[in-house]
Phi, psi and omega in degrees: 000342187237145184223006181263151175256313181279136173261155174302142182308134180064016183246040186240026171288161176295144178312304181306325179281342195271150180265330179231139186244123185257139175209154180258144177236078190280080188227129174214043190286341178252002177312125184263354176234273185251103184285163173146000183292340177304333186271001186288313188303314174297322179296313177309313183300311180303309183292340180296346183269009172264357175237172182274157175285341183274134172254109174295336183286324181255353188049054176224153187227127179306327180296348181270356184232171181246112174245141176232126174268107182268005175096186182262143171291140181269081190279135179284130183294139174081003181237083184304310181304305184303315181304308181300319178297320180293326178292319175302307186301320179296317177299319179298319177303316183293316178296317177297340178274002180077028185241168169268154179248142176229117186248132171266126170270175014071162176293170183288337180304329187293346178287341178310307190294311179288336178289320179294315182296317180292323177303316181294334169278325181237084186304337184261022184301146166240142186248126169258121187238117175257134187188158168278334189244146184299320187053041185241016176290145177297321173207159172236114189050045174071013175258128177276339178243112188202160176297345177267359184233006190297317179286338168293324180289327180291317177304323180309326176255330179282326183084187192285147166076018180244352178247129185240112185255140181221149180082002186297127175218015180211144179162175176281164174301315178303319177303315181291325176292316178299318180298323176300333179265334198228340176232174173262093178268127176240121187269149164082318179216194186253358196294333187285358180304329180313312185292349184251347188304311188297317181300309186296337182295345183278349192225158166295145187231136170246134180244126175240133184235110168274116184300348175284003171296335178284150177295145179293348172292338175256338191214072177288341190280069182209161191279339180220078186288144181219108175311149175100027183264189183270173177245180185288331182289325173300317185295313179299318173299325174294324174295317181297334179283335181252014188288341175277355180284162180268085188269117185253002176184157182195163172211164174225125192222168171078021165278123173247090196300328188276005172270004182222090185280353176283336184084357183295324179294311176308312182301317182293317181300322183292323181290318174306311175297321178299313184293325181292320181295320179291320173299320173299330179279357184289347176233000000 
């Protein structure tokens, strides 16, 4: 079931002792433009040794907590349904053991399964979604399950008023019209989080970060780059504002490392994951 040797930095604690369990979902079978996110998890692990375990932004150190990286799922090529089922079962196992899950993608469709699993444990779940794209299509080329439809499929079971979207700057007119009726969509940046914090404190939270929320000048290594995005400082400030929330699960998806030979995109992805893991450890 596992094929990695290197663990993400400071994530080598025993499973039984760990509070947060990390695993990879290397799948990009519905990518509609530039594939390659299946290669992200092992690259992120390797690149993680280029930064420190300590975050000066949060004044927290990964060495003070217990994380276990259990590797990548061995997902079958060409079987989208089976892949989603395997990711779901892995997340359920982690949750049943009383732990939190953190998943490396992979394309954004893989987020459907852990969100569904977490929702089944926490029926009053709220989802915070950072992305360049709305991902609210009813279907993409007649496929209901796609990286372009993943948040719409999450809405199918969550319902209205439970999805908070930030950084959105691309989508069809129909997606934006749908969001006006059914989600809290906040376009272009992350600053609007302030108005939701007190309400979100009442609920368990899942955070899904599509890394193309970052501007491609900082993060070119992704399948569908979209100019006009946020920078790492904005993201860190966003995390500082949500660190008191009850974050029960998270993922980071859509790094395609081979589109950025400089390695800057992978380095940014690693820093994002470090900060997210520490914020999840705050409670």
